[in-house]
ZAVEX-554190 format. One line per field, with one value per residue: x, y, z of N, C-alpha, C, O in turn; residue in three letters. Coordinates in steps of 0.02 Angstrom, whole numbers. Layout:
REM ZAVEX-554190
npx <- [X:...]
npy <- [Y:...]
npz <- [Z:...]
capx <- [X:...]
capy <- [Y:...]
capz <- [Z:...]
cpx <- [X:...]
cpy <- [Y:...]
cpz <- [Z:...]
opx <- [X:...]
opy <- [Y:...]
opz <- [Z:...]
res <- [ALA:...]
END
This chain:
REM ZAVEX-554190
npx <- [352:469:587:708:808:907:861:715:668:598:449:484:493:364:297:334:306:166:144:180:86:-17:24:90:264:426:584:740:885:1018:1159:1227:1183:1054:889:730:575:438:282:323:237:129:93:47:104:242:238:213:332:417:373:421:550:531:561:568:451:541:658:648:629:747:733:732:783:737:814:917:856:737:752:691:577:556:626:623:690:845:1009:1145:1251:1208:1159:1301:1340:1257:1290:1423:1409:1304:1209:1237:1341:1285:1190:1085:1049:900:793:615:494:377:260:313:323:269:278:409:520:643:705:796:883:922:989:1014:1156:1113:1051:930:849:850:759:644:606:560:446:389:383:453:520:516:658:745:883:875:854:819:807:953:1020:1140:1160:1071:1152:1133:985:925:963:902:770:766:764:661:547:382:322:350:309:358:526:658:791:949:1071:1238:1265:1392:1431:1444:1452:1366:1283:1369:1294:1270:1217:1107:1038:1058:1197:1365:1366:1357:1440:1352:1360:1492:1518:1524:1583:1719:1773:1859:1840:1719:1750:1833:1742:1657:1727:1689:1617:1595:1642:1536:1520:1559:1642:1543]
npy <- [-3521:-3576:-3522:-3555:-3439:-3452:-3551:-3531:-3390:-3307:-3377:-3362:-3203:-3163:-3254:-3196:-3045:-3051:-3089:-2960:-2889:-2927:-2888:-2940:-3009:-3029:-3126:-3074:-3103:-2984:-2873:-2872:-2920:-3051:-2991:-2944:-2890:-2780:-2689:-2539:-2433:-2459:-2444:-2549:-2654:-2634:-2632:-2787:-2816:-2770:-2826:-2975:-2953:-2926:-2811:-2649:-2488:-2367:-2396:-2388:-2480:-2467:-2416:-2485:-2454:-2493:-2413:-2283:-2150:-2171:-2098:-1966:-1990:-2025:-1947:-1772:-1672:-1683:-1655:-1600:-1682:-1801:-1840:-1852:-1957:-2064:-2059:-2128:-2240:-2312:-2429:-2511:-2535:-2435:-2344:-2203:-2072:-1958:-1803:-1868:-1880:-1896:-2001:-2126:-2250:-2162:-2112:-2054:-1923:-1942:-2042:-2190:-2259:-2359:-2424:-2584:-2692:-2817:-2896:-2981:-2942:-2828:-2851:-2895:-2770:-2684:-2749:-2744:-2609:-2477:-2557:-2565:-2617:-2730:-2801:-2979:-3052:-3096:-2949:-2912:-3023:-3115:-3061:-3146:-3235:-3339:-3390:-3517:-3494:-3349:-3426:-3502:-3397:-3317:-3392:-3436:-3296:-3253:-3250:-3288:-3338:-3290:-3387:-3341:-3392:-3403:-3237:-3091:-3089:-3038:-2917:-2747:-2625:-2475:-2321:-2155:-1986:-1879:-1795:-1702:-1574:-1533:-1686:-1854:-1991:-2115:-2255:-2366:-2484:-2582:-2492:-2376:-2233:-2161:-2192:-2123:-1992:-1957:-1942:-1845:-1735:-1667:-1729:-1829:-1923:-2013:-2114:-2263:-2399:-2542]
npz <- [-4424:-4528:-4638:-4778:-4838:-4932:-5023:-5020:-5040:-5112:-5061:-4919:-4908:-4930:-4856:-4717:-4732:-4747:-4620:-4556:-4604:-4530:-4401:-4329:-4264:-4344:-4382:-4444:-4541:-4543:-4587:-4475:-4346:-4311:-4318:-4250:-4315:-4339:-4387:-4407:-4405:-4337:-4177:-4100:-4141:-4131:-3983:-3976:-4031:-3922:-3815:-3839:-3829:-3699:-3658:-3607:-3647:-3649:-3731:-3877:-4039:-4164:-4340:-4497:-4650:-4830:-4936:-4938:-5000:-4923:-4799:-4781:-4760:-4636:-4570:-4477:-4507:-4630:-4585:-4671:-4615:-4596:-4738:-4786:-4703:-4723:-4862:-4867:-4778:-4806:-4906:-4728:-4574:-4490:-4378:-4378:-4267:-4277:-4283:-4265:-4381:-4352:-4378:-4390:-4242:-4160:-4019:-4009:-4014:-4057:-4198:-4227:-4364:-4496:-4661:-4700:-4757:-4829:-4943:-4943:-4835:-4852:-4972:-4904:-4827:-4950:-4957:-4874:-4823:-4711:-4564:-4373:-4295:-4181:-4112:-4108:-3990:-3804:-3702:-3629:-3646:-3761:-3923:-4065:-4164:-4276:-4357:-4260:-4129:-4104:-4116:-3988:-3904:-3931:-3960:-3987:-3998:-4113:-4281:-4407:-4459:-4541:-4597:-4645:-4626:-4539:-4460:-4474:-4343:-4172:-4144:-4147:-4247:-4273:-4170:-4219:-4136:-4216:-4187:-4096:-4080:-4084:-4194:-4103:-4047:-4006:-3990:-4024:-4143:-4267:-4354:-4332:-4238:-4295:-4429:-4455:-4410:-4515:-4647:-4568:-4477:-4362:-4284:-4123:-3979:-3883:-3785:-3713:-3800:-3892]
capx <- [391:554:616:779:824:944:805:652:689:523:420:488:484:294:271:342:256:93:137:197:35:-56:38:133:327:476:654:786:966:1053:1221:1260:1153:979:842:654:541:372:272:369:191:76:97:22:147:302:225:228:406:454:354:446:611:535:612:506:460:597:708:610:677:780:697:769:742:767:871:940:812:685:768:665:515:555:653:594:745:882:1046:1212:1306:1174:1166:1378:1358:1228:1328:1467:1409:1248:1210:1288:1309:1291:1129:1084:969:858:713:575:454:308:213:346:362:242:282:468:530:680:707:853:878:991:987:1073:1188:1091:998:886:838:825:703:582:566:544:406:328:395:486:506:551:710:781:913:838:858:768:848:988:1065:1180:1113:1084:1193:1082:902:915:981:836:700:774:748:582:508:310:313:382:266:397:583:701:857:1008:1138:1252:1279:1473:1477:1393:1454:1303:1295:1376:1254:1277:1151:1117:973:1109:1238:1385:1341:1408:1431:1321:1391:1542:1519:1565:1628:1743:1757:1912:1811:1667:1764:1861:1696:1636:1775:1654:1580:1616:1631:1489:1498:1623:1630:1508]
capy <- [-3552:-3550:-3521:-3531:-3377:-3494:-3590:-3511:-3327:-3275:-3373:-3324:-3157:-3162:-3262:-3114:-2979:-3069:-3077:-2895:-2840:-2939:-2841:-2982:-2995:-3095:-3121:-3091:-3088:-2920:-2886:-2865:-3000:-3064:-2940:-2957:-2854:-2758:-2630:-2465:-2375:-2489:-2432:-2616:-2718:-2628:-2667:-2845:-2821:-2751:-2889:-3028:-2949:-2915:-2737:-2585:-2423:-2315:-2404:-2387:-2502:-2433:-2416:-2502:-2444:-2531:-2376:-2212:-2116:-2179:-2058:-1910:-1996:-2038:-1884:-1714:-1627:-1709:-1615:-1625:-1738:-1863:-1875:-1884:-2009:-2104:-2097:-2168:-2296:-2354:-2493:-2546:-2546:-2364:-2316:-2118:-2052:-1900:-1798:-1889:-1840:-1906:-2044:-2179:-2236:-2095:-2092:-2054:-1868:-1943:-2100:-2207:-2287:-2387:-2459:-2642:-2719:-2877:-2888:-3030:-2905:-2769:-2865:-2887:-2705:-2666:-2785:-2715:-2525:-2472:-2595:-2578:-2696:-2748:-2870:-3036:-3090:-3089:-2901:-2938:-3092:-3093:-3048:-3206:-3240:-3375:-3418:-3553:-3443:-3324:-3460:-3511:-3343:-3284:-3441:-3426:-3219:-3229:-3282:-3306:-3335:-3306:-3403:-3339:-3416:-3381:-3184:-3092:-3091:-3029:-2849:-2735:-2557:-2409:-2270:-2087:-1960:-1821:-1744:-1639:-1538:-1586:-1764:-1889:-2071:-2158:-2339:-2377:-2543:-2606:-2425:-2339:-2170:-2128:-2203:-2076:-1924:-1949:-1906:-1786:-1723:-1631:-1805:-1829:-1978:-1971:-2163:-2298:-2428:-2594]
capz <- [-4474:-4532:-4717:-4782:-4872:-4992:-5044:-4986:-5017:-5105:-5006:-4844:-4889:-4937:-4773:-4678:-4752:-4736:-4535:-4533:-4612:-4471:-4352:-4288:-4271:-4388:-4377:-4520:-4552:-4546:-4580:-4395:-4310:-4330:-4286:-4239:-4335:-4350:-4420:-4378:-4398:-4286:-4100:-4067:-4172:-4098:-3924:-3966:-4020:-3852:-3767:-3862:-3803:-3616:-3662:-3599:-3697:-3641:-3763:-3938:-4067:-4228:-4413:-4556:-4704:-4901:-4958:-4926:-5013:-4891:-4752:-4788:-4753:-4561:-4504:-4494:-4571:-4632:-4586:-4718:-4603:-4620:-4793:-4791:-4688:-4772:-4931:-4867:-4753:-4805:-4854:-4691:-4503:-4461:-4378:-4373:-4221:-4306:-4247:-4299:-4433:-4316:-4404:-4373:-4173:-4143:-3936:-3993:-4026:-4104:-4226:-4245:-4419:-4539:-4708:-4697:-4818:-4828:-4990:-4931:-4776:-4891:-4999:-4840:-4827:-5009:-4983:-4802:-4804:-4639:-4502:-4325:-4286:-4144:-4099:-4098:-3908:-3738:-3672:-3569:-3675:-3814:-3992:-4109:-4235:-4301:-4321:-4206:-4069:-4114:-4109:-3943:-3853:-3943:-3979:-4019:-3992:-4183:-4314:-4454:-4457:-4602:-4606:-4701:-4615:-4482:-4458:-4479:-4282:-4119:-4152:-4170:-4281:-4230:-4164:-4198:-4123:-4248:-4159:-4065:-4127:-4142:-4192:-4055:-4046:-3939:-3970:-4067:-4151:-4317:-4380:-4294:-4223:-4347:-4494:-4446:-4436:-4590:-4684:-4544:-4423:-4297:-4230:-4061:-3934:-3814:-3767:-3741:-3866:-3870]
cpx <- [441:552:676:795:866:908:740:635:609:447:420:480:404:264:270:297:177:92:143:124:-28:-42:77:212:373:538:681:847:968:1133:1263:1254:1071:939:764:617:468:358:285:296:131:107:100:74:206:288:248:294:441:426:381:509:601:581:541:498:508:660:662:662:705:740:739:730:781:821:879:890:751:690:716:605:499:582:623:636:809:947:1112:1246:1275:1178:1240:1392:1325:1260:1386:1471:1341:1259:1253:1273:1334:1201:1113:1028:976:805:669:511:372:258:248:369:335:257:347:485:600:663:775:840:944:974:1053:1094:1173:1037:942:847:805:761:651:565:564:467:339:332:437:470:548:585:743:829:864:858:827:836:885:1051:1102:1151:1122:1111:1168:1009:873:918:915:788:708:758:671:531:436:286:330:353:308:475:617:772:902:1060:1174:1266:1354:1490:1418:1398:1403:1326:1323:1319:1281:1212:1160:1056:1017:1165:1304:1366:1383:1387:1390:1341:1451:1553:1560:1616:1653:1727:1790:1876:1748:1695:1808:1822:1655:1662:1748:1628:1621:1606:1594:1484:1562:1593:1584:1538]
cpy <- [-3531:-3564:-3512:-3496:-3396:-3516:-3571:-3453:-3302:-3301:-3356:-3238:-3141:-3175:-3209:-3066:-2986:-3056:-3002:-2861:-2859:-2894:-2902:-2976:-3071:-3085:-3120:-3075:-3016:-2917:-2873:-2912:-2990:-3007:-2959:-2894:-2839:-2699:-2572:-2416:-2403:-2463:-2518:-2670:-2694:-2643:-2736:-2860:-2818:-2803:-2957:-3020:-2947:-2866:-2686:-2538:-2372:-2333:-2447:-2420:-2449:-2438:-2437:-2477:-2480:-2485:-2296:-2166:-2113:-2128:-2010:-1936:-2012:-1978:-1812:-1670:-1663:-1669:-1637:-1669:-1803:-1894:-1876:-1939:-2072:-2126:-2118:-2236:-2344:-2385:-2513:-2532:-2488:-2349:-2235:-2112:-1973:-1876:-1825:-1863:-1843:-1959:-2112:-2179:-2171:-2066:-2056:-1977:-1883:-2014:-2141:-2253:-2301:-2423:-2526:-2662:-2781:-2862:-2926:-2965:-2845:-2788:-2886:-2819:-2673:-2703:-2742:-2639:-2542:-2524:-2572:-2638:-2692:-2785:-2932:-3064:-3069:-3005:-2933:-2990:-3071:-3107:-3116:-3195:-3290:-3377:-3453:-3523:-3392:-3354:-3486:-3466:-3325:-3328:-3418:-3342:-3205:-3261:-3324:-3282:-3351:-3316:-3380:-3337:-3376:-3275:-3163:-3089:-3058:-2921:-2791:-2661:-2514:-2344:-2212:-2049:-1899:-1773:-1677:-1628:-1524:-1657:-1802:-1956:-2094:-2217:-2344:-2444:-2550:-2550:-2399:-2270:-2140:-2136:-2150:-2005:-1914:-1935:-1843:-1774:-1700:-1684:-1808:-1888:-1967:-2048:-2215:-2356:-2509:-2634]
cpz <- [-4492:-4600:-4738:-4840:-4938:-5046:-5059:-5016:-5036:-5065:-4937:-4855:-4898:-4872:-4715:-4687:-4748:-4641:-4522:-4542:-4547:-4409:-4303:-4303:-4320:-4371:-4442:-4512:-4566:-4563:-4528:-4374:-4328:-4287:-4284:-4264:-4330:-4362:-4386:-4380:-4360:-4216:-4061:-4090:-4126:-4024:-3925:-3986:-3938:-3807:-3779:-3834:-3733:-3627:-3636:-3656:-3701:-3674:-3819:-3974:-4136:-4267:-4448:-4604:-4779:-4922:-4937:-4931:-4960:-4819:-4723:-4769:-4651:-4504:-4530:-4544:-4580:-4647:-4640:-4690:-4611:-4674:-4810:-4755:-4718:-4826:-4925:-4835:-4759:-4890:-4795:-4615:-4464:-4457:-4344:-4327:-4268:-4267:-4297:-4349:-4410:-4328:-4386:-4279:-4153:-4069:-3929:-4027:-4087:-4137:-4239:-4315:-4454:-4592:-4711:-4756:-4826:-4881:-4988:-4868:-4815:-4939:-4951:-4835:-4880:-5012:-4918:-4804:-4741:-4593:-4445:-4315:-4242:-4130:-4059:-4045:-3854:-3716:-3609:-3591:-3726:-3875:-4019:-4156:-4275:-4300:-4252:-4128:-4059:-4084:-4035:-3895:-3868:-3948:-4012:-4014:-4070:-4216:-4377:-4437:-4523:-4588:-4664:-4674:-4538:-4503:-4467:-4410:-4236:-4118:-4194:-4206:-4230:-4227:-4170:-4194:-4173:-4249:-4110:-4119:-4079:-4129:-4138:-4062:-3997:-3903:-4022:-4077:-4207:-4346:-4321:-4268:-4284:-4407:-4507:-4461:-4483:-4628:-4637:-4474:-4373:-4261:-4186:-4035:-3889:-3771:-3761:-3782:-3835:-3858]
opx <- [463:520:704:794:860:921:710:574:568:402:371:457:386:226:224:253:136:52:111:101:-71:-86:87:229:360:551:658:863:923:1166:1324:1299:1039:957:744:629:432:399:255:301:84:168:136:83:220:335:293:319:479:460:369:535:649:639:481:531:516:712:643:722:676:691:794:669:841:877:830:872:720:638:698:566:447:572:605:622:834:954:1122:1277:1306:1194:1247:1443:1356:1264:1414:1513:1328:1304:1308:1217:1380:1161:1133:972:1027:774:675:488:323:212:211:406:373:249:361:453:609:616:814:786:998:933:1113:1060:1223:989:899:791:749:716:600:505:564:430:280:282:454:411:607:562:785:802:833:888:804:897:863:1106:1101:1118:1172:1099:1190:976:829:878:881:760:653:737:628:473:438:228:324:357:292:489:611:810:894:1101:1147:1275:1390:1550:1359:1359:1399:1383:1312:1301:1324:1163:1214:1035:999:1177:1286:1355:1440:1331:1407:1344:1438:1589:1619:1675:1623:1670:1761:1877:1731:1676:1824:1852:1624:1635:1782:1619:1680:1560:1605:1446:1610:1534:1588:1513]
opy <- [-3475:-3611:-3461:-3526:-3362:-3503:-3593:-3453:-3283:-3264:-3340:-3209:-3095:-3140:-3188:-3051:-2939:-3023:-2980:-2818:-2821:-2870:-2895:-2941:-3131:-3032:-3153:-3029:-2989:-2967:-2864:-2954:-2941:-2985:-2995:-2843:-2887:-2653:-2559:-2360:-2364:-2474:-2540:-2722:-2733:-2673:-2753:-2911:-2857:-2821:-2999:-3072:-2963:-2874:-2693:-2544:-2337:-2303:-2505:-2409:-2396:-2468:-2412:-2475:-2491:-2510:-2261:-2137:-2060:-2119:-2008:-1889:-2010:-1964:-1798:-1643:-1677:-1646:-1698:-1706:-1854:-1954:-1908:-1971:-2122:-2185:-2131:-2279:-2395:-2367:-2534:-2522:-2485:-2344:-2218:-2135:-1942:-1910:-1814:-1808:-1812:-1963:-2156:-2140:-2127:-2006:-2028:-1972:-1853:-2047:-2105:-2283:-2272:-2466:-2520:-2654:-2815:-2826:-2911:-2956:-2822:-2747:-2897:-2805:-2613:-2691:-2723:-2608:-2598:-2537:-2558:-2695:-2647:-2839:-2932:-3116:-3013:-3013:-2964:-2997:-3011:-3158:-3147:-3147:-3279:-3367:-3438:-3534:-3396:-3329:-3496:-3488:-3319:-3310:-3382:-3331:-3147:-3320:-3382:-3228:-3403:-3270:-3399:-3292:-3337:-3257:-3213:-3086:-3052:-2878:-2789:-2640:-2511:-2319:-2203:-2062:-1869:-1732:-1619:-1655:-1499:-1683:-1783:-1975:-2084:-2235:-2311:-2475:-2531:-2560:-2398:-2249:-2100:-2087:-2137:-1967:-1855:-1901:-1799:-1795:-1709:-1676:-1795:-1919:-1920:-2047:-2211:-2362:-2531:-2686]
opz <- [-4478:-4622:-4719:-4894:-4990:-5105:-5108:-5027:-4994:-5044:-4902:-4806:-4862:-4839:-4680:-4647:-4747:-4608:-4474:-4504:-4525:-4373:-4243:-4351:-4325:-4343:-4489:-4474:-4600:-4548:-4533:-4372:-4349:-4232:-4330:-4232:-4317:-4355:-4334:-4354:-4353:-4217:-4016:-4059:-4080:-3999:-3887:-3964:-3910:-3759:-3736:-3811:-3698:-3608:-3649:-3708:-3751:-3659:-3817:-3963:-4149:-4245:-4438:-4608:-4782:-4929:-4923:-4880:-4952:-4787:-4664:-4758:-4618:-4444:-4588:-4598:-4526:-4704:-4646:-4728:-4628:-4680:-4862:-4765:-4735:-4844:-4978:-4848:-4728:-4927:-4810:-4591:-4424:-4503:-4288:-4337:-4286:-4226:-4357:-4332:-4433:-4288:-4365:-4250:-4131:-4058:-3876:-4079:-4139:-4113:-4270:-4319:-4449:-4575:-4720:-4806:-4834:-4870:-5029:-4892:-4808:-4945:-4983:-4839:-4866:-5059:-4920:-4787:-4722:-4582:-4456:-4321:-4247:-4143:-4006:-4058:-3860:-3717:-3561:-3566:-3740:-3884:-4002:-4193:-4332:-4249:-4212:-4082:-4007:-4036:-4011:-3841:-3824:-3941:-4063:-4029:-4090:-4198:-4392:-4411:-4555:-4571:-4722:-4685:-4498:-4561:-4470:-4397:-4255:-4097:-4255:-4195:-4169:-4280:-4127:-4228:-4174:-4290:-4098:-4173:-4026:-4074:-4128:-4078:-3939:-3844:-4073:-4037:-4207:-4358:-4267:-4276:-4320:-4444:-4564:-4505:-4493:-4671:-4667:-4423:-4323:-4201:-4196:-4061:-3850:-3723:-3800:-3795:-3777:-3837]
res <- [MET:ILE:PHE:SER:LEU:ALA:THR:GLN:LEU:ALA:GLU:GLY:VAL:ALA:ALA:ALA:ALA:GLU:ALA:ILE:GLY:ARG:GLY:GLU:CYS:VAL:VAL:LEU:PRO:THR:ASP:THR:VAL:TYR:GLY:VAL:GLY:ALA:ASP:ALA:TYR:SER:PRO:GLU:ALA:VAL:GLN:HIS:LEU:LEU:ASP:ALA:LYS:GLN:ARG:GLY:ARG:ASP:MET:PRO:PRO:PRO:VAL:LEU:LEU:ALA:ASP:VAL:GLU:SER:LEU:GLU:THR:VAL:ALA:LYS:THR:VAL:PRO:PRO:VAL:ALA:TRP:ALA:LEU:ALA:GLY:ALA:PHE:TRP:PRO:GLY:PRO:LEU:THR:LEU:VAL:LEU:LYS:ALA:ALA:GLY:GLN:VAL:LEU:VAL:GLN:CYS:ASP:THR:VAL:ALA:VAL:ARG:VAL:PRO:ALA:HIS:GLU:GLU:ALA:ARG:ALA:LEU:LEU:ARG:ALA:THR:GLY:LEU:LEU:ALA:VAL:SER:SER:ALA:ASN:VAL:SER:GLY:GLU:ARG:PRO:ALA:THR:THR:VAL:GLN:GLU:ALA:GLN:ALA:MET:LEU:GLY:ASP:SER:VAL:ALA:VAL:TYR:LEU:ASP:GLY:GLY:PRO:THR:PRO:GLY:GLU:THR:PRO:SER:THR:ILE:VAL:ASP:LEU:SER:VAL:THR:PRO:GLY:ARG:VAL:LEU:ARG:GLU:GLY:VAL:LEU:SER:LEU:ALA:GLU:LEU:THR:ALA:VAL:TRP:PRO:ASP:ILE:ILE:SER:GLY:ALA:ALA:SER:ALA]
END
């Protein structure tokens, strides 16, 4: 099922939330690219997401939050640098890697989390709770920037598609690993290293830009 968020927001969010409750996958727009999401608390649902992307468990998906305050529910500890960066860039295209609290994506010691700057995506997150969300594409293919591109790659492996129109582009979020000290940029995406170090100077670059 495809729902236009411009004209069917309530119906689309309700249908997507029901699908998530059944352990199925949904596609949703974000402020970067389209994502495919599943219940972050369900290993079976997360496996369904990985199967849809044709990706292994060695690359667990990030978790999207509806608000900054939810950070404490997924992280074992939240260091001051995490609060500083979240305060500066959330909602927005910044993914933080932290030590996992244990109940989310339980096979992992760390969890990558983000609050997207996309009100319709956050409306879904408020209806479902935390979602494991990865880019809506088959592994190795370019990220989908329209719901049609996502559907062409993922097809019937997704129960509900939420159409929010084209996303800003193919550039993904910037990823900062705060499970180590000092914090390290794993992927430079929408946010630059200079923007991050303006908030927390000790962050270092640990990978080439995406």
